[in-house]
N, CA, C and O atoms as a DFTB+ gen file, in Angstrom:
524 C
 N C O
     1  1      19.455      57.193      40.493
     2  2      19.136      56.302      39.700
     3  2      19.637      56.983      38.340
     4  3      19.371      58.110      37.921
     5  1      20.481      55.931      37.737
     6  2      20.991      56.064      36.220
     7  2      20.075      55.123      35.761
     8  3      19.704      54.024      36.173
     9  1      19.661      56.191      34.305
    10  2      19.359      55.297      33.058
    11  2      20.033      55.385      31.808
    12  3      20.529      56.395      31.308
    13  1      20.004      54.285      31.375
    14  2      20.789      54.349      29.993
    15  2      19.824      53.388      28.971
    16  3      19.419      52.257      29.239
    17  1      19.606      54.050      27.903
    18  2      18.820      53.197      26.769
    19  2      19.638      53.192      25.473
    20  3      20.108      54.231      25.009
    21  1      19.794      51.981      24.900
    22  2      20.191      51.631      23.510
    23  2      19.190      50.541      22.861
    24  3      18.235      50.007      23.426
    25  1      19.631      50.344      21.562
    26  2      19.228      49.775      20.735
    27  2      19.695      48.519      20.230
    28  3      20.474      48.619      19.281
    29  1      19.330      46.985      20.746
    30  2      20.180      46.251      20.442
    31  2      19.261      44.859      19.954
    32  3      18.185      44.559      20.470
    33  1      19.631      44.433      19.345
    34  2      19.152      43.086      18.569
    35  2      17.228      43.031      18.369
    36  3      16.496      42.053      18.521
    37  1      16.852      44.450      17.989
    38  2      15.493      44.665      17.894
    39  2      14.910      44.932      18.890
    40  3      13.683      45.001      18.821
    41  1      15.587      45.181      20.181
    42  2      15.023      45.413      21.102
    43  2      15.291      47.013      21.512
    44  3      16.212      47.653      21.006
    45  1      14.315      47.606      22.552
    46  2      14.975      48.676      23.079
    47  2      15.607      48.095      24.622
    48  3      14.858      47.365      25.272
    49  1      16.738      48.369      25.088
    50  2      17.468      47.968      26.054
    51  2      17.705      49.097      27.204
    52  3      18.649      49.884      27.132
    53  1      16.851      49.105      28.169
    54  2      16.813      50.156      29.301
    55  2      17.852      49.489      30.372
    56  3      17.826      48.275      30.573
    57  1      18.634      50.225      30.950
    58  2      19.409      49.352      31.791
    59  2      19.203      50.867      33.255
    60  3      19.243      52.090      33.114
    61  1      19.050      50.248      34.163
    62  2      18.676      51.091      35.608
    63  2      19.625      50.653      36.606
    64  3      19.648      49.494      37.020
    65  1      20.521      51.695      37.055
    66  2      21.529      51.135      38.234
    67  2      21.387      52.252      39.193
    68  3      20.954      53.338      38.807
    69  1      21.719      52.051      40.391
    70  2      21.490      53.015      41.672
    71  2      20.325      52.620      42.272
    72  3      19.512      51.709      42.120
    73  1      20.495      53.712      43.113
    74  2      18.975      53.696      44.320
    75  2      17.961      54.212      43.582
    76  3      18.046      55.260      42.941
    77  1      16.791      53.359      43.662
    78  2      15.422      53.713      43.116
    79  2      14.307      54.033      43.931
    80  3      14.115      53.306      44.905
    81  1      13.637      54.853      43.751
    82  2      12.297      54.834      44.541
    83  2      10.999      54.615      43.487
    84  3      11.206      54.571      42.274
    85  1       9.900      54.507      43.943
    86  2       8.860      54.435      43.427
    87  2       8.775      55.551      42.497
    88  3       9.104      55.114      41.394
    89  1       8.496      56.752      42.428
    90  2       8.719      57.710      41.545
    91  2       9.582      57.410      40.728
    92  3       9.234      57.137      39.579
    93  1      10.778      57.383      41.059
    94  2      12.124      57.146      39.875
    95  2      11.359      55.896      38.915
    96  3      11.299      56.143      37.711
    97  1      10.856      54.756      39.325
    98  2      10.450      53.310      38.746
    99  2       9.172      53.844      37.850
   100  3       9.016      53.342      36.737
   101  1       8.300      54.807      38.296
   102  2       7.320      55.033      37.390
   103  2       7.629      56.179      36.305
   104  3       7.059      56.170      35.214
   105  1       8.403      56.997      36.603
   106  2       9.213      58.081      35.430
   107  2       9.807      57.052      34.431
   108  3       9.650      57.271      33.230
   109  1      10.486      55.934      34.844
   110  2      11.392      55.414      33.993
   111  2      10.339      54.654      33.142
   112  3      10.428      54.782      31.921
   113  1       9.489      53.987      33.583
   114  2       8.527      53.152      32.657
   115  2       7.933      53.942      31.982
   116  3       7.841      53.630      30.795
   117  1       7.346      55.143      32.378
   118  2       6.916      56.162      31.268
   119  2       7.659      56.495      29.928
   120  3       7.297      56.469      28.752
   121  1       8.979      56.855      30.626
   122  2       9.875      57.503      29.547
   123  2      10.541      56.434      28.470
   124  3      10.982      56.684      27.348
   125  1      10.470      55.113      29.190
   126  2      11.338      54.223      28.269
   127  2      10.312      53.743      27.200
   128  3      10.690      53.273      26.127
   129  1       8.709      53.910      27.609
   130  2       7.666      53.279      26.702
   131  2       7.712      54.485      25.640
   132  3       7.733      54.185      24.447
   133  1       7.726      55.563      25.947
   134  2       7.616      56.887      24.965
   135  2       8.902      56.659      23.818
   136  3       8.740      56.609      22.599
   137  1      10.161      56.540      24.518
   138  2      11.551      56.274      23.604
   139  2      11.162      55.116      22.548
   140  3      11.288      55.211      21.327
   141  1      10.734      54.159      23.159
   142  2      10.315      52.871      22.292
   143  2       9.174      53.206      21.140
   144  3       9.418      52.918      19.968
   145  1       8.263      53.656      21.412
   146  2       7.335      54.394      20.515
   147  2       7.614      55.367      19.666
   148  3       6.996      55.543      18.616
   149  1       8.546      56.049      20.058
   150  2       8.988      56.961      19.136
   151  2       9.750      56.378      18.138
   152  3       9.544      56.666      16.959
   153  1      10.902      55.317      18.589
   154  2      11.603      54.707      17.508
   155  2      10.915      53.339      16.854
   156  3      11.556      52.455      16.286
   157  1       9.692      53.350      17.024
   158  2       9.307      52.077      16.251
   159  2       9.305      50.907      17.263
   160  3       8.917      49.813      16.854
   161  1       9.551      50.988      18.051
   162  2      10.036      49.661      18.930
   163  2       8.798      48.986      19.285
   164  3       7.898      49.824      19.306
   165  1       8.323      47.681      19.610
   166  2       7.618      47.339      20.731
   167  2       7.965      46.555      21.604
   168  3       7.113      46.159      22.399
   169  1       9.558      46.029      21.724
   170  2       9.857      44.999      22.652
   171  2      10.691      45.737      23.411
   172  3      11.565      46.445      22.911
   173  1      10.499      45.637      24.609
   174  2      11.397      46.580      25.744
   175  2      11.737      45.372      26.553
   176  3      10.971      44.447      26.823
   177  1      13.460      45.554      27.035
   178  2      13.837      44.932      28.137
   179  2      14.493      46.016      29.160
   180  3      15.401      46.767      28.803
   181  1      14.047      46.019      30.214
   182  2      14.437      46.684      31.461
   183  2      15.066      46.054      31.941
   184  3      14.526      45.069      32.443
   185  1      16.856      46.221      32.134
   186  2      17.832      45.706      33.241
   187  2      17.802      46.389      34.393
   188  3      18.316      47.506      34.462
   189  1      17.129      45.745      35.560
   190  2      17.153      46.594      36.572
   191  2      18.195      45.887      37.614
   192  3      18.355      46.196      38.795
   193  1      18.844      44.890      36.902
   194  2      19.698      43.992      38.076
   195  2      20.976      44.840      38.787
   196  3      21.728      44.352      39.631
   197  1      21.050      46.108      38.301
   198  2      22.010      46.722      39.183
   199  2      21.417      47.778      39.948
   200  3      22.195      48.618      40.400
   201  1      20.487      47.873      40.126
   202  2      19.323      48.719      40.868
   203  2      19.252      48.362      42.303
   204  3      19.485      47.212      42.677
   205  1      18.990      49.158      42.981
   206  2      18.664      48.786      44.610
   207  2      17.657      49.711      44.975
   208  3      17.495      50.771      44.371
   209  1      16.878      49.297      46.081
   210  2      15.851      50.427      46.727
   211  2      14.713      49.253      46.938
   212  3      14.717      48.154      46.384
   213  1      13.734      49.754      47.878
   214  2      12.343      49.274      48.422
   215  2      11.495      49.548      47.575
   216  3      11.634      50.604      46.959
   217  1      10.342      48.669      47.281
   218  2       9.299      49.051      46.651
   219  2       8.357      48.179      47.282
   220  3       8.530      46.981      47.056
   221  1       7.307      48.530      48.092
   222  2       6.318      47.620      48.725
   223  2       5.343      46.949      47.864
   224  3       5.227      47.278      46.683
   225  1       4.780      46.214      48.287
   226  2       3.704      45.444      47.525
   227  2       3.000      46.258      47.019
   228  3       2.805      46.111      45.812
   229  1       2.402      47.321      47.651
   230  2       1.400      48.023      46.923
   231  2       1.957      49.176      46.331
   232  3       1.064      49.845      45.810
   233  1       3.148      49.707      46.195
   234  2       4.115      50.237      45.247
   235  2       4.159      49.296      44.004
   236  3       4.110      49.846      42.904
   237  1       4.241      48.035      44.055
   238  2       4.379      47.600      42.646
   239  2       3.083      46.815      42.254
   240  3       3.058      46.002      41.331
   241  1       2.272      47.055      42.846
   242  2       0.945      46.711      42.423
   243  2       0.531      48.280      41.726
   244  3       0.421      48.226      40.501
   245  1       0.313      49.517      42.281
   246  2       0.426      50.500      41.556
   247  2       1.192      50.660      40.334
   248  3       0.672      51.193      39.353
   249  1       2.436      50.224      40.317
   250  2       3.286      50.501      38.997
   251  2       2.815      49.367      38.012
   252  3       2.891      49.649      36.816
   253  1       2.437      48.378      38.283
   254  2       1.840      47.564      37.272
   255  2       0.318      47.970      36.707
   256  3      -0.235      47.695      35.642
   257  1      -0.042      48.593      37.648
   258  2      -1.662      49.437      36.849
   259  2      -1.165      50.659      36.405
   260  3      -1.836      51.085      35.465
   261  1      -0.235      51.388      36.728
   262  2       0.190      52.519      35.970
   263  2       1.113      52.121      34.488
   264  3       1.358      52.961      33.622
   265  1       1.408      51.136      34.443
   266  2       1.839      50.472      33.097
   267  2       0.968      50.203      32.302
   268  3       1.054      50.388      31.088
   269  1      -0.155      49.644      33.002
   270  2      -1.097      49.082      32.078
   271  2      -2.015      50.404      31.317
   272  3      -2.287      50.475      30.118
   273  1      -2.364      51.330      32.322
   274  2      -2.901      52.523      32.033
   275  2      -2.177      53.171      30.808
   276  3      -2.792      53.445      29.777
   277  1      -1.079      53.360      30.942
   278  2      -0.129      54.172      30.004
   279  2      -0.205      53.129      28.574
   280  3      -0.621      53.703      27.568
   281  1       0.101      51.906      28.445
   282  2       0.229      50.941      27.078
   283  2      -0.862      50.873      26.861
   284  3      -0.905      50.494      25.690
   285  1      -2.284      51.043      27.374
   286  2      -3.719      50.944      26.920
   287  2      -3.970      52.161      25.945
   288  3      -4.698      52.213      24.954
   289  1      -3.296      52.962      26.416
   290  2      -3.969      54.025      25.467
   291  2      -2.994      54.460      24.156
   292  3      -3.037      55.563      23.611
   293  1      -2.255      53.528      23.837
   294  2      -1.330      53.838      22.495
   295  2      -1.651      52.559      21.679
   296  3      -2.028      51.452      22.062
   297  1      -1.432      52.962      20.642
   298  2      -1.981      52.058      19.212
   299  2      -1.065      51.005      19.059
   300  3      -1.515      50.153      18.293
   301  1       0.167      50.713      19.543
   302  2       0.803      49.909      19.247
   303  2       0.904      49.057      20.766
   304  3       0.817      49.629      21.852
   305  1       1.117      47.492      20.581
   306  2       1.222      46.956      21.530
   307  2       2.771      46.348      21.980
   308  3       3.378      45.383      21.516
   309  1       3.135      47.245      23.001
   310  2       4.270      46.727      23.902
   311  2       4.450      45.725      24.845
   312  3       3.719      45.544      25.820
   313  1       5.542      45.003      24.512
   314  2       5.781      43.930      25.426
   315  2       7.204      44.222      26.086
   316  3       8.198      44.520      25.424
   317  1       7.175      44.102      27.447
   318  2       7.863      44.403      28.447
   319  2       8.455      43.042      29.243
   320  3       7.895      42.018      29.634
   321  1       9.861      43.511      29.302
   322  2      10.432      42.397      29.970
   323  2      11.379      43.095      31.065
   324  3      12.225      43.946      30.790
   325  1      11.130      42.649      32.225
   326  2      12.011      43.283      33.534
   327  2      12.891      42.352      34.024
   328  3      12.420      41.267      34.365
   329  1      14.546      42.624      34.176
   330  2      14.993      41.691      34.659
   331  2      15.640      42.216      35.808
   332  3      16.220      43.287      35.629
   333  1      15.690      41.599      37.225
   334  2      16.171      42.084      38.291
   335  2      16.308      40.885      39.167
   336  3      16.312      39.721      38.768
   337  1      16.444      41.367      40.647
   338  2      16.234      40.677      41.574
   339  2      15.637      41.077      42.714
   340  3      15.519      42.272      42.985
   341  1      15.027      39.729      43.802
   342  2      14.404      40.233      44.531
   343  2      14.923      40.931      45.529
   344  3      16.144      40.771      45.542
   345  1      14.471      41.785      46.553
   346  2      13.221      42.139      46.626
   347  2      12.659      43.201      45.598
   348  3      11.468      43.423      45.380
   349  1      13.621      43.740      45.077
   350  2      13.262      45.036      44.101
   351  2      12.208      44.559      43.048
   352  3      11.030      44.913      42.988
   353  1      13.022      43.481      42.039
   354  2      11.990      42.719      41.034
   355  2      11.647      41.515      41.602
   356  3      12.557      40.821      42.055
   357  1      10.564      41.153      41.662
   358  2       9.762      39.946      42.059
   359  2       8.918      39.310      41.216
   360  3       8.541      38.168      41.477
   361  1       8.435      40.093      39.880
   362  2       7.366      39.775      39.244
   363  2       6.092      39.941      39.717
   364  3       5.322      39.311      38.991
   365  1       5.496      40.528      40.643
   366  2       4.307      40.994      41.261
   367  2       3.510      42.174      40.088
   368  3       2.403      42.123      39.551
   369  1       4.568      43.150      40.003
   370  2       3.965      44.321      39.056
   371  2       3.959      43.452      37.691
   372  3       2.813      43.509      37.244
   373  1       4.760      42.697      36.881
   374  2       4.375      42.099      35.648
   375  2       3.041      41.457      35.588
   376  3       2.266      41.629      34.647
   377  1       2.759      40.601      36.774
   378  2       1.584      39.737      36.695
   379  2       0.318      40.530      36.841
   380  3      -0.751      40.297      36.276
   381  1       0.641      41.669      37.825
   382  2      -0.670      42.875      37.742
   383  2      -0.943      43.173      36.195
   384  3      -2.091      43.048      35.768
   385  1       0.131      43.578      35.322
   386  2      -0.054      44.179      34.444
   387  2      -0.423      43.231      33.492
   388  3      -1.148      43.732      32.633
   389  1      -0.093      41.529      33.252
   390  2      -0.543      40.638      32.659
   391  2      -2.133      40.458      32.746
   392  3      -2.881      40.277      31.786
   393  1      -2.492      40.546      34.093
   394  2      -3.805      40.248      34.253
   395  2      -4.776      41.076      33.676
   396  3      -5.979      40.816      33.631
   397  1      -4.111      42.299      33.140
   398  2      -4.746      43.143      32.571
   399  2      -4.413      43.545      30.952
   400  3      -4.417      44.616      30.345
   401  1      -4.150      42.274      30.600
   402  2      -3.783      42.328      29.127
   403  2      -2.503      42.869      28.647
   404  3      -2.347      42.793      27.428
   405  1      -1.690      43.321      29.231
   406  2      -0.694      43.882      28.889
   407  2       0.702      42.820      28.749
   408  3       1.128      42.313      29.787
   409  1       1.204      42.595      27.771
   410  2       2.494      41.591      28.020
   411  2       3.617      42.258      28.606
   412  3       4.279      43.214      28.203
   413  1       3.706      41.458      29.789
   414  2       4.638      41.786      30.720
   415  2       5.364      40.755      31.428
   416  3       4.609      39.834      31.739
   417  1       6.757      40.555      31.853
   418  2       7.127      39.724      32.319
   419  2       8.315      39.724      33.301
   420  3       9.120      40.516      32.813
   421  1       8.733      39.308      34.254
   422  2       9.824      39.488      35.131
   423  2      10.776      38.431      34.940
   424  3      10.290      37.346      34.622
   425  1      11.974      38.499      35.057
   426  2      13.193      37.378      34.746
   427  2      14.291      37.853      35.711
   428  3      14.478      39.037      35.992
   429  1      15.052      36.737      36.226
   430  2      16.244      36.968      36.909
   431  2      17.405      37.200      35.992
   432  3      18.366      37.857      36.391
   433  1      17.369      36.689      34.768
   434  2      18.462      37.061      33.875
   435  2      18.258      37.593      32.744
   436  3      17.091      37.498      32.364
   437  1      19.073      38.206      31.951
   438  2      18.581      38.727      30.510
   439  2      18.567      37.821      29.468
   440  3      17.825      38.148      28.542
   441  1      19.191      36.736      29.337
   442  2      18.971      35.568      28.606
   443  2      17.615      35.131      28.492
   444  3      17.039      35.140      27.405
   445  1      17.111      34.778      29.473
   446  2      15.402      34.287      29.222
   447  2      14.540      35.494      28.974
   448  3      13.471      35.278      28.402
   449  1      14.835      36.738      29.316
   450  2      14.082      37.785      29.004
   451  2      13.913      38.221      27.703
   452  3      12.905      38.751      27.236
   453  1      15.391      37.862      26.907
   454  2      15.580      38.101      25.543
   455  2      14.860      37.193      24.748
   456  3      14.256      37.490      23.718
   457  1      14.966      35.735      25.410
   458  2      14.374      34.730      24.476
   459  2      12.930      35.006      24.393
   460  3      12.458      35.111      23.261
   461  1      11.962      35.174      25.661
   462  2      10.618      35.617      25.740
   463  2      10.460      36.858      24.998
   464  3       9.287      36.977      24.645
   465  1      11.251      37.902      24.598
   466  2      10.548      39.022      23.974
   467  2      10.939      38.673      22.373
   468  3      10.462      39.327      21.446
   469  1      11.718      37.739      22.208
   470  2      11.964      37.284      20.852
   471  2      10.758      36.345      20.296
   472  3      10.614      36.138      19.091
   473  1       9.998      35.856      21.186
   474  2       8.836      34.983      20.713
   475  2       8.075      35.937      20.135
   476  3       7.527      35.528      19.111
   477  1       7.826      37.126      20.433
   478  2       6.864      38.195      19.797
   479  2       7.406      38.718      18.469
   480  3       6.735      39.163      17.538
   481  1       8.963      38.566      18.551
   482  2       9.417      39.292      17.111
   483  2       8.937      38.041      15.687
   484  3       8.504      38.300      14.564
   485  1       9.217      36.784      16.284
   486  2       8.529      35.405      15.505
   487  2       7.263      35.605      15.198
   488  3       7.058      35.667      13.986
   489  1       6.289      35.736      15.921
   490  2       5.182      35.607      15.863
   491  2       4.491      37.056      15.031
   492  3       3.511      36.907      14.301
   493  1       5.031      38.241      15.210
   494  2       4.713      39.508      14.321
   495  2       5.220      39.291      12.773
   496  3       4.622      39.750      11.800
   497  1       6.493      38.469      12.708
   498  2       6.951      38.334      11.323
   499  2       6.223      37.234      10.689
   500  3       6.172      37.241       9.459
   501  1       5.577      36.168      11.419
   502  2       4.916      35.210      10.691
   503  2       3.521      35.672      10.421
   504  3       2.882      35.225       9.468
   505  1       3.010      36.614      11.298
   506  2       1.706      37.474      10.772
   507  2       1.591      38.235       9.724
   508  3       0.506      38.303       9.146
   509  1       2.631      38.908       9.313
   510  2       3.326      39.997       8.544
   511  2       3.436      39.165       7.140
   512  3       3.155      39.572       6.013
   513  1       3.822      38.154       7.450
   514  2       4.165      36.913       6.007
   515  2       2.902      36.087       5.684
   516  3       2.770      35.533       4.593
   517  1       2.124      36.032       6.509
   518  2       0.749      35.121       6.248
   519  2       0.797      33.917       6.510
   520  3       0.075      33.108       5.927
   521  1       1.727      33.553       7.509
   522  2       1.936      32.030       7.782
   523  2       1.591      31.832       9.026
   524  3       1.658      30.703       9.513
């Protein structure tokens, strides 16, 4: 697995490529969230559209739970959009996280993921300005 991280348009943008395993993905989510928090970022886009591998339904469930366990211990609310294609990214892990009050969603393209994440930027700036 190859992971690259950049900051673009107010987002932490992580790109994952190559073959991934459940351990790789679990470590990647933790690392990406840590980097986001260290840099004051709340919105994360993980682009796994160039990754491949197999994660079982139970693997994806456990990953969703692990993201929740990590995120709920932090003082900042992270918003995580994952981009990819089935069967690796099918949205199940995001549903697991969302059902536990973590803002997570899966998308088949980065454009819609960015739009979803940008909704949070507007709501954060509106609340800060008192509107």
